[in-house]
C-alpha positions in Angstrom: -9.4 19.4 20.0 -8.8 18.1 17.6 -7.0 20.7 15.9 -4.8 20.0 13.0 -1.5 22.1 14.5 2.1 21.4 15.2 1.3 20.5 18.7 -1.6 17.8 18.0 0.8 16.3 15.1 4.1 16.7 17.6 4.2 12.6 17.7 5.4 12.9 14.1 9.2 13.1 14.0 10.8 16.2 12.6 7.0 17.8 12.3 7.1 21.5 10.9 5.7 23.7 8.0 8.1 22.3 5.5 7.4 18.8 6.4 3.7 19.2 6.0 4.2 20.7 2.7 3.4 18.3 -0.2 6.7 17.4 -2.3 4.3 15.8 -5.1 1.7 17.9 -7.0 -0.8 15.2 -7.3 -0.7 13.6 -3.2 -2.7 16.6 -1.5 -5.1 14.0 -0.4 -2.9 11.9 1.3 -1.4 14.8 2.8 -5.0 15.8 4.0 -5.7 12.5 5.2 -2.6 12.1 7.5 -3.2 15.7 9.3 -6.9 15.1 9.4 -6.0 11.6 11.1 -2.9 12.9 13.3 -5.0 15.4 14.9 -6.0 12.8 17.1 -2.7 12.5 18.4 -2.1 8.6 16.9 1.1 8.9 15.4 3.7 7.2 15.9 2.0 4.3 14.6 2.9 0.9 12.8 0.0 -0.1 11.0 -1.0 -1.6 7.4 -2.6 0.5 4.9 -4.5 -1.3 2.1 -7.2 -0.6 -0.7 -8.5 -3.1 -3.1 -11.3 -2.4 -5.9 -11.8 -4.2 -8.9 -12.2 -1.8 -11.5 -12.8 -1.1 -14.0 -9.2 -1.4 -13.6 -8.3 -3.4 -10.5 -5.9 -2.2 -7.6 -4.6 -3.8 -4.9 -2.7 -1.2 -3.2 -0.8 -1.5 0.0 2.1 0.1 2.5 2.6 -0.1 6.0 3.6 2.8 8.4 6.5 2.6 10.7 7.5 4.5 14.1 10.1 6.5 12.6 8.3 7.8 9.7 8.0 11.6 9.4 5.1 13.2 7.4 6.4 13.2 4.2 7.0 9.5 4.5 3.7 8.9 6.3 1.8 10.5 3.5 3.7 8.9 0.7 2.8 5.8 2.0 -1.0 6.7 2.5 -0.7 8.2 -1.5 0.7 4.7 -2.6 -3.1 3.5 -1.6 -5.2 6.9 -2.3 -3.4 7.9 -5.6 -5.8 5.7 -7.8 -7.9 7.8 -9.7 -7.1 8.4 -13.5 -9.2 10.0 -15.9 -6.6 11.0 -18.6 -7.9 9.0 -21.5 -7.0 10.4 -24.9 -9.2 8.7 -27.1 -12.5 9.8 -25.7 -13.6 12.8 -23.5 -13.4 12.3 -19.5 -16.9 12.9 -19.5 -18.3 9.9 -21.5 -15.7 7.4 -20.1 -15.6 6.1 -16.4 -12.6 6.7 -15.0 -9.9 4.3 -14.5 -8.0 3.3 -11.6 -4.2 3.3 -11.3 -1.5 2.2 -9.3 -1.1 4.6 -6.8 0.3 7.7 -8.4 -2.1 9.8 -10.0 -5.5 11.8 -8.0 -7.0 11.0 -4.5 -9.8 8.6 -4.3 -12.3 9.6 -1.6 -13.0 5.9 -1.1 -9.5 5.2 -0.7 -9.0 8.3 1.8 -11.4 7.1 3.7 -10.3 3.2 3.8 -6.9 4.8 5.2 -8.7 6.6 7.7 -10.5 3.6 8.9 -7.0 1.6 8.8 -5.5 4.5 10.9 -8.2 3.8 13.7 -10.9 6.2 12.8 -14.4 5.0 12.6 -15.8 4.9 8.9 -15.8 8.8 7.6 -19.0 10.4 7.0 -18.4 11.1 3.0 -21.0 14.4 2.0 -21.5 16.1 -1.4 -24.0 19.0 -2.1 -26.0 18.3 -5.0 -24.4 21.1 -7.1 -21.1 20.0 -6.3 -22.1 16.1 -6.8 -23.3 17.0 -10.6 -20.1 18.2 -11.5 -17.8 15.6 -9.5 -20.0 12.8 -10.8 -19.6 13.3 -14.3 -15.9 13.2 -14.1 -15.8 10.0 -11.7 -18.9 8.4 -12.2 -17.8 5.3 -10.3 -16.5 6.6 -7.3 -19.7 6.8 -5.2 -20.4 2.8 -5.3 -16.9 2.8 -4.4 -17.5 5.2 -1.5 -20.7 3.0 -0.3 -18.2 -0.2 -0.4 -16.1 1.4 2.0 -18.1 3.6 4.4 -21.5 2.0 4.2 -24.7 3.5 2.6 -25.6 5.5 5.6 -22.4 7.3 5.6 -22.7 8.8 1.8 -24.8 11.7 1.4 -25.0 13.1 -2.2 -27.7 16.0 -1.2 -25.8 16.9 1.8 -26.6 20.7 3.3 -25.0 23.5 4.0 -21.0 23.2 4.9 -20.3 24.0 8.4 -16.9 23.7 10.5 -16.4 20.6 12.1 -17.7 19.6 15.7 -16.1 18.5 19.0 -14.3 15.6 18.3 -14.0 16.0 14.3 -11.9 17.0 11.6 -12.7 17.4 7.9 -11.0 16.8 4.5 -12.4 19.0 2.1 -12.2 18.9 -1.6 -11.6 22.5 -3.6 -11.3 23.7 -7.2 -8.3 25.5 -7.8 -8.9 28.9 -9.8 -6.4 27.9 -12.7 -8.3 24.4 -13.1 -8.1 21.2 -11.1 -9.0 19.7 -8.1 -7.3 20.0 -4.6 -7.5 18.5 -0.9 -7.3 21.0 2.4 -8.3 20.0 5.9 -10.2 22.0 8.9 -9.7 20.9 12.4 -12.3 21.6 15.2 -10.9 25.4 15.7 -11.9 26.1 12.3 -8.7 26.8 10.9 -7.9 24.8 7.7 -4.9 23.1 6.8 -3.5 23.4 3.0 -0.5 21.1 1.9 0.1 23.1 -0.9 2.2 25.4 1.2 2.0 23.6 4.6 0.1 26.6 6.2 -2.2 25.7 9.3 -4.3 28.9 9.8 -6.8 29.4 7.1 -9.8 31.1 7.8 -11.9 30.0 5.3 -15.9 30.0 5.9 -17.4 28.2 2.6 -20.9 27.3 2.9 -22.2 26.4 -0.3 -20.7 24.9 -3.8 -18.7 27.8 -5.7 -18.0 29.7 -2.6 -14.5 31.2 -2.7 -11.8 29.8 -0.4 -9.1 32.5 0.0 -7.9 33.9 -3.7 -6.9 30.5 -4.7 -10.0 28.0 -4.3 -13.7 27.8 -4.5 -15.5 24.7 -2.6 -16.7 21.7 -4.6 -19.4 20.9 -2.2 -17.8 17.3 -1.2 -16.1 16.9 2.3 -15.4 14.0 4.3 -16.0 14.0 8.3 -13.2 12.2 10.2 -14.2 11.4 13.8 
């Protein structure tokens, strides 16, 4: 415990593999946060989710969970808060333009994901990035590190993290991967070592990443970024 399984998530109405399969192509991070936190057995739950940041484009996003929410509904409410990173800036290459924030319908912000975990009752997560992965991710999203520090504190952000290892007792991990065909994606690992992939709702993936770039099955490679939820 906490394993990410249909048993630990049984408090969520109608829980099954189909319910844990994302129904929005960009909502993976929200589905992962619900699974990573739900593994601690907190649902059903009524609470407010919110994230505010001033820029470079201000967001003030909020939603509220309800007792009857199923997995899709919980994830959609989380995604209203987490889905704020936008690097689709046509006039200049993304590498030289800091990302804008958006209204909750684009890429998942690690800072906002951490805030949702806190709003759902967990302590401030530890956000880790291996140096090789950080060099790449920080070009894409150069303002995200200070946003993470604002949410979880400087002591809980490590941009020169060591080898990746499976969660310890009392932990789950939200893990960022690169899709072989391009783009980023989020998966989650429970304390039993099994990975949950919201792309297809599978809960029993046996991947063993250690270093940035390590393959995770046939579709993914480890980006070197992960979040420890306890």
